[in-house]
N, C-alpha and C positions, 0 to 999 in steps of 0.2 A: 386335263393335259393329255391329249392323246396323239399329238404330233411328235415325231421322233426328235425334232429339233427344239421342242420346248424345254426349258431349263428349270426343272423343279428344284427346290431348295433341299440340300441334304438334310437328313433327319439322323440325329445322333442319340445314343442311349446305351444301356447296359450291353446290348448285343451288337452294337455298332458304335464304338467309341470314335470321337472326332480325331482326325489326324493330329498328331502331336500331344494328345492327351493320355497317352499310354505311360505307365510308370517306367522309370529308367530301367533299362535292362530287360524289359518285357519284350517278348516276341512280337515282331511286326510282320504283317502278312501283305503280300503284293501279288496282284494279278495283272496280266497284260495280254494284248491281242495284236495279231498281225495276220495279214493274208499270206498263204503259202503259194508260191509260184508253182503251178501245176507241172510245168516242164521240168522243174528241178525237184519235184517231190521225192523221187527215189534217191537222189543224191543227199537230200536232207535226212531222209530216214537212215540211209547208210552211215552218214556221219554220226548220227545220234545213237546208232546201234553199237558203236565202239568209240565213245567220246575219248579224246586224247587224255591220258592221265594228268598231264600238266594243267589242262583246263579244269578238270575235276578238282585238283588240288588248289588252284587259284580261287575257285568259287568258295571252297571251304575256308580258305584263309580270309576271305572277305566276309565271314560270318553269315554265310547263306546256308540254310538247311531246307530239307524237304522240297527241293526244286523239281518241278515236273513240268513237262510240255505235252499238251494234248492236241489232237487234230479233230476238227469238226467240219464235215461237209455241209454246206448250206447253199441250196440252189446248185448252181454250176460252178461254185467256188469252194475252196477249203481255207480254213482259218486255223491258226495255231494259238492256243491259249496256254499261257505260262503262269505258274504259281510257285512262289517260294516264300520262305520265312526268314526274316533277318533278325539275328540275335545280338548284333554289335551295338555300339554306342554312337557311331558317327557314319551314318549311311552314305552321305556324300563322299567322304574320304575313302570308304571302302569301295564304292562304285568307281571312283577315280582310279584306285589302285588296279582294278580289273581292266579299265580302259587303257591304262598306260602299259600294261603287260605285253611284251612282244609276242608271246605265244597266243594270247587272246586276240591280238590284232591279226595274226595269221589265221586263227580259227574263224574270225569274222570275215576274212576274205573268202572263205569257203561257204559260209552260211548266208551272208548277206544277199548274194544273187538268188538264193532260194526264197526270199521273202519280198513282199510288196507291202510297204507301210500304208496304213489306212489314211485317207485324206483328212479326217477330223482329229488326228493326233496333235499334240502340242508341238510347236516348232522345234523344241529340243529333244523330242522323243523319236526313237525308231520304232519300238513296240509301243502301242498306245496303252498308257496306264489306265486301269479300270478302277472305278469307285466302288468301295466296299459298301454294301447295304445290310449285311448280316454276318455275324460270326458267332459260333458256339464252340466252346472247348469241350 
């Protein structure tokens, strides 16, 4: 399988547990990817240099820890990679609480124009979720 669109089967084991096979309350890790709009890069960097305190608090209330965003230049484009750890017990409910928050909606009005979603993301994704293939504590 050397074609980018080939679909290998996921392999799970001790260093890559299957989704949903983690013990209750265990830290879950998430990575995602999106393209950075080069015309809005400085605005994006400026926003994240001083994230609004209400946004930081909302993220923490939703049981998210170790949240990081990285930028990667690849060819003539740039991509944002995000990583966070979830420590709660109801991921869907916590993500919904973020999405319903008025300050988060205001934040997204600032950040969304800085991003270009990837064409192969799932229909309900803005940032494309990445599949985990290895983890080591």
